[in-house]
PDB file of N, CA, C and O in Angstrom:
ATOM      1  N   MET A   1       1.615  24.582 -36.727  1.00  0.00           N
ATOM      2  CA  MET A   1       1.969  24.227 -35.251  1.00  0.00           C
ATOM      3  C   MET A   1       2.229  25.529 -34.500  1.00  0.00           C
ATOM      4  O   MET A   1       2.467  25.452 -33.295  1.00  0.00           O
ATOM      5  N   LEU A   2       2.205  26.702 -35.094  1.00  0.00           N
ATOM      6  CA  LEU A   2       2.483  27.962 -34.418  1.00  0.00           C
ATOM      7  C   LEU A   2       1.203  28.443 -33.728  1.00  0.00           C
ATOM      8  O   LEU A   2       1.306  29.375 -32.931  1.00  0.00           O
ATOM      9  N   LYS A   3       0.000  27.887 -33.963  1.00  0.00           N
ATOM     10  CA  LYS A   3      -1.228  28.374 -33.385  1.00  0.00           C
ATOM     11  C   LYS A   3      -1.098  28.179 -31.808  1.00  0.00           C
ATOM     12  O   LYS A   3      -1.279  29.096 -31.007  1.00  0.00           O
ATOM     13  N   LEU A   4      -0.778  26.936 -31.478  1.00  0.00           N
ATOM     14  CA  LEU A   4      -0.866  26.655 -29.946  1.00  0.00           C
ATOM     15  C   LEU A   4       0.072  27.495 -29.194  1.00  0.00           C
ATOM     16  O   LEU A   4      -0.346  27.950 -28.129  1.00  0.00           O
ATOM     17  N   PRO A   5       1.362  27.803 -29.590  1.00  0.00           N
ATOM     18  CA  PRO A   5       2.127  28.679 -28.825  1.00  0.00           C
ATOM     19  C   PRO A   5       1.640  30.092 -28.807  1.00  0.00           C
ATOM     20  O   PRO A   5       1.914  30.791 -27.832  1.00  0.00           O
ATOM     21  N   LEU A   6       0.963  30.556 -29.768  1.00  0.00           N
ATOM     22  CA  LEU A   6       0.425  31.911 -29.819  1.00  0.00           C
ATOM     23  C   LEU A   6      -0.795  31.956 -28.877  1.00  0.00           C
ATOM     24  O   LEU A   6      -0.961  32.934 -28.148  1.00  0.00           O
ATOM     25  N   VAL A   7      -1.654  30.912 -28.880  1.00  0.00           N
ATOM     26  CA  VAL A   7      -2.829  30.903 -27.947  1.00  0.00           C
ATOM     27  C   VAL A   7      -2.319  30.847 -26.435  1.00  0.00           C
ATOM     28  O   VAL A   7      -2.857  31.495 -25.538  1.00  0.00           O
ATOM     29  N   VAL A   8      -1.321  30.078 -26.263  1.00  0.00           N
ATOM     30  CA  VAL A   8      -0.745  29.945 -24.890  1.00  0.00           C
ATOM     31  C   VAL A   8      -0.093  31.230 -24.492  1.00  0.00           C
ATOM     32  O   VAL A   8      -0.155  31.606 -23.321  1.00  0.00           O
ATOM     33  N   TYR A   9       0.562  31.955 -25.455  1.00  0.00           N
ATOM     34  CA  TYR A   9       1.257  33.239 -25.162  1.00  0.00           C
ATOM     35  C   TYR A   9       0.191  34.261 -24.762  1.00  0.00           C
ATOM     36  O   TYR A   9       0.407  35.029 -23.826  1.00  0.00           O
ATOM     37  N   VAL A  10      -0.934  34.286 -25.437  1.00  0.00           N
ATOM     38  CA  VAL A  10      -1.996  35.172 -25.132  1.00  0.00           C
ATOM     39  C   VAL A  10      -2.488  35.051 -23.755  1.00  0.00           C
ATOM     40  O   VAL A  10      -2.972  36.017 -23.166  1.00  0.00           O
ATOM     41  N   LEU A  11      -2.374  33.841 -23.207  1.00  0.00           N
ATOM     42  CA  LEU A  11      -2.849  33.585 -21.866  1.00  0.00           C
ATOM     43  C   LEU A  11      -1.820  33.847 -20.865  1.00  0.00           C
ATOM     44  O   LEU A  11      -2.124  34.376 -19.796  1.00  0.00           O
ATOM     45  N   VAL A  12      -0.519  33.481 -21.167  1.00  0.00           N
ATOM     46  CA  VAL A  12       0.675  33.593 -20.254  1.00  0.00           C
ATOM     47  C   VAL A  12       1.159  35.036 -20.115  1.00  0.00           C
ATOM     48  O   VAL A  12       1.487  35.471 -19.011  1.00  0.00           O
ATOM     49  N   ALA A  13       1.208  35.791 -21.235  1.00  0.00           N
ATOM     50  CA  ALA A  13       1.835  37.086 -21.182  1.00  0.00           C
ATOM     51  C   ALA A  13       1.194  38.077 -20.190  1.00  0.00           C
ATOM     52  O   ALA A  13       1.921  38.760 -19.469  1.00  0.00           O
ATOM     53  N   PRO A  14      -0.163  38.175 -20.135  1.00  0.00           N
ATOM     54  CA  PRO A  14      -0.743  39.135 -19.210  1.00  0.00           C
ATOM     55  C   PRO A  14      -0.479  38.631 -17.673  1.00  0.00           C
ATOM     56  O   PRO A  14      -0.467  39.438 -16.744  1.00  0.00           O
ATOM     57  N   VAL A  15      -0.288  37.345 -17.500  1.00  0.00           N
ATOM     58  CA  VAL A  15      -0.040  36.844 -16.145  1.00  0.00           C
ATOM     59  C   VAL A  15       1.345  37.169 -15.750  1.00  0.00           C
ATOM     60  O   VAL A  15       1.582  37.664 -14.648  1.00  0.00           O
ATOM     61  N   MET A  16       2.277  36.903 -16.625  1.00  0.00           N
ATOM     62  CA  MET A  16       3.719  37.202 -16.370  1.00  0.00           C
ATOM     63  C   MET A  16       3.938  38.840 -16.232  1.00  0.00           C
ATOM     64  O   MET A  16       4.707  39.293 -15.384  1.00  0.00           O
ATOM     65  N   MET A  17       3.278  39.592 -17.038  1.00  0.00           N
ATOM     66  CA  MET A  17       3.341  41.018 -16.898  1.00  0.00           C
ATOM     67  C   MET A  17       2.784  41.471 -15.634  1.00  0.00           C
ATOM     68  O   MET A  17       3.382  42.348 -15.010  1.00  0.00           O
ATOM     69  N   GLY A  18       1.643  40.939 -15.162  1.00  0.00           N
ATOM     70  CA  GLY A  18       1.110  41.284 -13.843  1.00  0.00           C
ATOM     71  C   GLY A  18       1.981  40.847 -12.727  1.00  0.00           C
ATOM     72  O   GLY A  18       2.082  41.527 -11.706  1.00  0.00           O
ATOM     73  N   VAL A  19       2.626  39.706 -12.898  1.00  0.00           N
ATOM     74  CA  VAL A  19       3.619  39.255 -11.800  1.00  0.00           C
ATOM     75  C   VAL A  19       4.792  40.234 -11.734  1.00  0.00           C
ATOM     76  O   VAL A  19       5.214  40.609 -10.640  1.00  0.00           O
ATOM     77  N   PHE A  20       5.321  40.650 -12.871  1.00  0.00           N
ATOM     78  CA  PHE A  20       6.406  41.552 -12.867  1.00  0.00           C
ATOM     79  C   PHE A  20       6.016  42.902 -12.257  1.00  0.00           C
ATOM     80  O   PHE A  20       6.741  43.509 -11.468  1.00  0.00           O
ATOM     81  N   LEU A  21       4.799  43.337 -12.686  1.00  0.00           N
ATOM     82  CA  LEU A  21       4.425  44.703 -12.159  1.00  0.00           C
ATOM     83  C   LEU A  21       4.195  44.488 -10.657  1.00  0.00           C
ATOM     84  O   LEU A  21       4.636  45.346  -9.892  1.00  0.00           O
ATOM     85  N   THR A  22       3.581  43.478 -10.187  1.00  0.00           N
ATOM     86  CA  THR A  22       3.320  43.400  -8.792  1.00  0.00           C
ATOM     87  C   THR A  22       4.570  43.319  -7.953  1.00  0.00           C
ATOM     88  O   THR A  22       4.632  43.876  -6.857  1.00  0.00           O
ATOM     89  N   ALA A  23       5.540  42.641  -8.454  1.00  0.00           N
ATOM     90  CA  ALA A  23       6.888  42.526  -7.951  1.00  0.00           C
ATOM     91  C   ALA A  23       7.463  43.966  -7.862  1.00  0.00           C
ATOM     92  O   ALA A  23       7.965  44.380  -6.817  1.00  0.00           O
ATOM     93  N   LEU A  24       7.381  44.676  -8.927  1.00  0.00           N
ATOM     94  CA  LEU A  24       7.984  46.043  -8.872  1.00  0.00           C
ATOM     95  C   LEU A  24       7.278  46.913  -7.906  1.00  0.00           C
ATOM     96  O   LEU A  24       7.944  47.660  -7.188  1.00  0.00           O
ATOM     97  N   LEU A  25       5.957  46.882  -7.823  1.00  0.00           N
ATOM     98  CA  LEU A  25       5.251  47.744  -6.929  1.00  0.00           C
ATOM     99  C   LEU A  25       5.447  47.380  -5.479  1.00  0.00           C
ATOM    100  O   LEU A  25       5.327  48.227  -4.594  1.00  0.00           O
ATOM    101  N   THR A  26       5.744  46.139  -5.239  1.00  0.00           N
ATOM    102  CA  THR A  26       5.880  45.696  -3.791  1.00  0.00           C
ATOM    103  C   THR A  26       7.321  46.020  -3.254  1.00  0.00           C
ATOM    104  O   THR A  26       7.563  46.117  -2.051  1.00  0.00           O
ATOM    105  N   MET A  27       8.278  46.181  -4.270  1.00  0.00           N
ATOM    106  CA  MET A  27       9.666  46.570  -3.809  1.00  0.00           C
ATOM    107  C   MET A  27       9.663  48.054  -3.375  1.00  0.00           C
ATOM    108  O   MET A  27       8.890  48.860  -3.894  1.00  0.00           O
ATOM    109  N   ASP A  28      10.458  48.364  -2.505  1.00  0.00           N
ATOM    110  CA  ASP A  28      10.579  49.760  -1.976  1.00  0.00           C
ATOM    111  C   ASP A  28      11.640  50.495  -2.681  1.00  0.00           C
ATOM    112  O   ASP A  28      12.710  50.753  -2.130  1.00  0.00           O
ATOM    113  N   LEU A  29      11.341  50.866  -3.992  1.00  0.00           N
ATOM    114  CA  LEU A  29      12.246  51.502  -4.825  1.00  0.00           C
ATOM    115  C   LEU A  29      12.103  53.024  -4.780  1.00  0.00           C
ATOM    116  O   LEU A  29      13.103  53.715  -4.972  1.00  0.00           O
ATOM    117  N   HIS A  30      10.891  53.594  -4.531  1.00  0.00           N
ATOM    118  CA  HIS A  30      10.683  55.051  -4.578  1.00  0.00           C
ATOM    119  C   HIS A  30      10.833  55.578  -5.946  1.00  0.00           C
ATOM    120  O   HIS A  30      11.048  56.781  -6.096  1.00  0.00           O
ATOM    121  N   ARG A  31      10.736  54.750  -7.003  1.00  0.00           N
ATOM    122  CA  ARG A  31      10.878  55.156  -8.402  1.00  0.00           C
ATOM    123  C   ARG A  31       9.821  54.570  -9.252  1.00  0.00           C
ATOM    124  O   ARG A  31      10.119  53.724 -10.096  1.00  0.00           O
ATOM    125  N   PHE A  32       8.636  54.958  -9.084  1.00  0.00           N
ATOM    126  CA  PHE A  32       7.485  54.505  -9.885  1.00  0.00           C
ATOM    127  C   PHE A  32       7.111  55.340 -11.039  1.00  0.00           C
ATOM    128  O   PHE A  32       5.977  55.811 -11.126  1.00  0.00           O
ATOM    129  N   ASP A  33       8.061  55.552 -11.970  1.00  0.00           N
ATOM    130  CA  ASP A  33       7.698  56.406 -13.074  1.00  0.00           C
ATOM    131  C   ASP A  33       7.267  55.546 -14.160  1.00  0.00           C
ATOM    132  O   ASP A  33       7.351  54.325 -14.028  1.00  0.00           O
ATOM    133  N   ALA A  34       6.782  56.106 -15.297  1.00  0.00           N
ATOM    134  CA  ALA A  34       6.240  55.421 -16.389  1.00  0.00           C
ATOM    135  C   ALA A  34       7.173  54.499 -17.130  1.00  0.00           C
ATOM    136  O   ALA A  34       6.728  53.488 -17.674  1.00  0.00           O
ATOM    137  N   THR A  35       8.462  54.815 -17.172  1.00  0.00           N
ATOM    138  CA  THR A  35       9.422  54.111 -17.862  1.00  0.00           C
ATOM    139  C   THR A  35       9.728  52.824 -17.057  1.00  0.00           C
ATOM    140  O   THR A  35       9.937  51.777 -17.668  1.00  0.00           O
ATOM    141  N   THR A  36       9.761  52.869 -15.724  1.00  0.00           N
ATOM    142  CA  THR A  36      10.076  51.681 -14.958  1.00  0.00           C
ATOM    143  C   THR A  36       8.916  50.716 -15.007  1.00  0.00           C
ATOM    144  O   THR A  36       9.130  49.505 -15.043  1.00  0.00           O
ATOM    145  N   ILE A  37       7.670  51.223 -15.009  1.00  0.00           N
ATOM    146  CA  ILE A  37       6.511  50.348 -15.059  1.00  0.00           C
ATOM    147  C   ILE A  37       6.478  49.664 -16.493  1.00  0.00           C
ATOM    148  O   ILE A  37       6.238  48.463 -16.618  1.00  0.00           O
ATOM    149  N   ALA A  38       6.732  50.492 -17.546  1.00  0.00           N
ATOM    150  CA  ALA A  38       6.721  49.911 -18.917  1.00  0.00           C
ATOM    151  C   ALA A  38       7.804  48.965 -19.116  1.00  0.00           C
ATOM    152  O   ALA A  38       7.631  47.995 -19.854  1.00  0.00           O
ATOM    153  N   ALA A  39       8.939  49.172 -18.501  1.00  0.00           N
ATOM    154  CA  ALA A  39      10.085  48.217 -18.552  1.00  0.00           C
ATOM    155  C   ALA A  39       9.717  46.918 -17.867  1.00  0.00           C
ATOM    156  O   ALA A  39      10.105  45.859 -18.358  1.00  0.00           O
ATOM    157  N   ALA A  40       8.984  46.938 -16.751  1.00  0.00           N
ATOM    158  CA  ALA A  40       8.532  45.742 -16.127  1.00  0.00           C
ATOM    159  C   ALA A  40       7.579  44.971 -16.940  1.00  0.00           C
ATOM    160  O   ALA A  40       7.648  43.743 -16.986  1.00  0.00           O
ATOM    161  N   ALA A  41       6.648  45.677 -17.614  1.00  0.00           N
ATOM    162  CA  ALA A  41       5.670  45.068 -18.452  1.00  0.00           C
ATOM    163  C   ALA A  41       6.336  44.364 -19.677  1.00  0.00           C
ATOM    164  O   ALA A  41       6.013  43.228 -20.026  1.00  0.00           O
ATOM    165  N   VAL A  42       7.222  45.061 -20.263  1.00  0.00           N
ATOM    166  CA  VAL A  42       7.948  44.605 -21.424  1.00  0.00           C
ATOM    167  C   VAL A  42       8.809  43.315 -20.999  1.00  0.00           C
ATOM    168  O   VAL A  42       8.892  42.349 -21.757  1.00  0.00           O
ATOM    169  N   ALA A  43       9.384  43.348 -19.863  1.00  0.00           N
ATOM    170  CA  ALA A  43      10.216  42.254 -19.403  1.00  0.00           C
ATOM    171  C   ALA A  43       9.269  41.074 -19.173  1.00  0.00           C
ATOM    172  O   ALA A  43       9.636  39.946 -19.503  1.00  0.00           O
ATOM    173  N   GLY A  44       8.078  41.276 -18.626  1.00  0.00           N
ATOM    174  CA  GLY A  44       7.133  40.188 -18.464  1.00  0.00           C
ATOM    175  C   GLY A  44       6.727  39.575 -19.709  1.00  0.00           C
ATOM    176  O   GLY A  44       6.552  38.359 -19.788  1.00  0.00           O
ATOM    177  N   ALA A  45       6.559  40.413 -20.749  1.00  0.00           N
ATOM    178  CA  ALA A  45       6.121  39.949 -22.041  1.00  0.00           C
ATOM    179  C   ALA A  45       7.227  39.167 -22.694  1.00  0.00           C
ATOM    180  O   ALA A  45       6.966  38.150 -23.335  1.00  0.00           O
ATOM    181  N   LEU A  46       8.401  39.594 -22.555  1.00  0.00           N
ATOM    182  CA  LEU A  46       9.561  38.874 -23.063  1.00  0.00           C
ATOM    183  C   LEU A  46       9.790  37.505 -22.368  1.00  0.00           C
ATOM    184  O   LEU A  46      10.145  36.516 -23.009  1.00  0.00           O
ATOM    185  N   VAL A  47       9.589  37.493 -21.148  1.00  0.00           N
ATOM    186  CA  VAL A  47       9.755  36.182 -20.339  1.00  0.00           C
ATOM    187  C   VAL A  47       8.658  35.235 -20.651  1.00  0.00           C
ATOM    188  O   VAL A  47       8.806  34.022 -20.503  1.00  0.00           O
ATOM    189  N   ALA A  48       7.500  35.799 -21.103  1.00  0.00           N
ATOM    190  CA  ALA A  48       6.463  34.927 -21.365  1.00  0.00           C
ATOM    191  C   ALA A  48       6.650  34.097 -22.716  1.00  0.00           C
ATOM    192  O   ALA A  48       5.975  33.089 -22.930  1.00  0.00           O
ATOM    193  N   ILE A  49       7.564  34.555 -23.577  1.00  0.00           N
ATOM    194  CA  ILE A  49       7.791  33.899 -24.882  1.00  0.00           C
ATOM    195  C   ILE A  49       8.295  32.439 -24.563  1.00  0.00           C
ATOM    196  O   ILE A  49       7.643  31.477 -24.966  1.00  0.00           O
ATOM    197  N   PRO A  50       9.441  32.277 -23.849  1.00  0.00           N
ATOM    198  CA  PRO A  50       9.853  30.884 -23.681  1.00  0.00           C
ATOM    199  C   PRO A  50       9.001  30.096 -22.782  1.00  0.00           C
ATOM    200  O   PRO A  50       8.973  28.873 -22.913  1.00  0.00           O
ATOM    201  N   VAL A  51       8.247  30.734 -21.808  1.00  0.00           N
ATOM    202  CA  VAL A  51       7.318  30.034 -20.951  1.00  0.00           C
ATOM    203  C   VAL A  51       6.145  29.512 -21.861  1.00  0.00           C
ATOM    204  O   VAL A  51       5.746  28.355 -21.729  1.00  0.00           O
ATOM    205  N   ALA A  52       5.636  30.304 -22.713  1.00  0.00           N
ATOM    206  CA  ALA A  52       4.571  29.798 -23.644  1.00  0.00           C
ATOM    207  C   ALA A  52       4.988  28.764 -24.459  1.00  0.00           C
ATOM    208  O   ALA A  52       4.226  27.825 -24.693  1.00  0.00           O
ATOM    209  N   TRP A  53       6.230  28.823 -24.975  1.00  0.00           N
ATOM    210  CA  TRP A  53       6.769  27.792 -25.896  1.00  0.00           C
ATOM    211  C   TRP A  53       6.906  26.401 -25.170  1.00  0.00           C
ATOM    212  O   TRP A  53       6.570  25.353 -25.723  1.00  0.00           O
ATOM    213  N   ILE A  54       7.399  26.456 -23.952  1.00  0.00           N
ATOM    214  CA  ILE A  54       7.534  25.294 -23.100  1.00  0.00           C
ATOM    215  C   ILE A  54       6.229  24.623 -22.784  1.00  0.00           C
ATOM    216  O   ILE A  54       6.043  23.413 -22.917  1.00  0.00           O
ATOM    217  N   VAL A  55       5.270  25.549 -22.326  1.00  0.00           N
ATOM    218  CA  VAL A  55       3.943  25.054 -22.000  1.00  0.00           C
ATOM    219  C   VAL A  55       3.235  24.463 -23.202  1.00  0.00           C
ATOM    220  O   VAL A  55       2.586  23.427 -23.061  1.00  0.00           O
ATOM    221  N   SER A  56       3.322  25.051 -24.343  1.00  0.00           N
ATOM    222  CA  SER A  56       2.729  24.515 -25.551  1.00  0.00           C
ATOM    223  C   SER A  56       3.284  23.217 -25.981  1.00  0.00           C
ATOM    224  O   SER A  56       2.559  22.347 -26.465  1.00  0.00           O
ATOM    225  N   ARG A  57       4.629  23.058 -25.806  1.00  0.00           N
ATOM    226  CA  ARG A  57       5.270  21.765 -26.122  1.00  0.00           C
ATOM    227  C   ARG A  57       4.734  20.696 -25.183  1.00  0.00           C
ATOM    228  O   ARG A  57       4.443  19.589 -25.635  1.00  0.00           O
ATOM    229  N   LYS A  58       4.583  21.000 -23.818  1.00  0.00           N
ATOM    230  CA  LYS A  58       4.021  20.048 -22.885  1.00  0.00           C
ATOM    231  C   LYS A  58       2.606  19.679 -23.340  1.00  0.00           C
ATOM    232  O   LYS A  58       2.268  18.496 -23.354  1.00  0.00           O
ATOM    233  N   ILE A  59       1.767  20.658 -23.715  1.00  0.00           N
ATOM    234  CA  ILE A  59       0.366  20.374 -24.067  1.00  0.00           C
ATOM    235  C   ILE A  59       0.321  19.567 -25.378  1.00  0.00           C
ATOM    236  O   ILE A  59      -0.585  18.747 -25.528  1.00  0.00           O
ATOM    237  N   ALA A  60       1.220  19.747 -26.304  1.00  0.00           N
ATOM    238  CA  ALA A  60       1.210  19.036 -27.568  1.00  0.00           C
ATOM    239  C   ALA A  60       1.588  17.627 -27.311  1.00  0.00           C
ATOM    240  O   ALA A  60       1.111  16.748 -28.029  1.00  0.00           O
ATOM    241  N   THR A  61       2.436  17.325 -26.313  1.00  0.00           N
ATOM    242  CA  THR A  61       2.799  15.967 -26.101  1.00  0.00           C
ATOM    243  C   THR A  61       1.599  15.165 -25.397  1.00  0.00           C
ATOM    244  O   THR A  61       1.593  13.934 -25.429  1.00  0.00           O
ATOM    245  N   LEU A  62       0.640  15.854 -24.794  1.00  0.00           N
ATOM    246  CA  LEU A  62      -0.408  15.186 -24.124  1.00  0.00           C
ATOM    247  C   LEU A  62      -1.443  14.648 -25.179  1.00  0.00           C
ATOM    248  O   LEU A  62      -2.194  13.720 -24.881  1.00  0.00           O
ATOM    249  N   ARG A  63      -1.466  15.185 -26.290  1.00  0.00           N
ATOM    250  CA  ARG A  63      -2.406  14.739 -27.292  1.00  0.00           C
ATOM    251  C   ARG A  63      -2.164  13.365 -27.832  1.00  0.00           C
ATOM    252  O   ARG A  63      -2.913  12.899 -28.690  1.00  0.00           O
TER     253      ARG A  63
END
């Protein structure tokens, strides 16, 4: 049963990372160094874990 959350994670993680990076770049922080961009990408990847889990549970109940 771990296959479905992993497949959903592969789809959700890049989207969440892109959302976090876009939000970072649209803020007027004047601090766009590599560590800030990497931290935003890691935060997006971490937020994608529960999102993928919830979406996969919703998909599993549709079957």
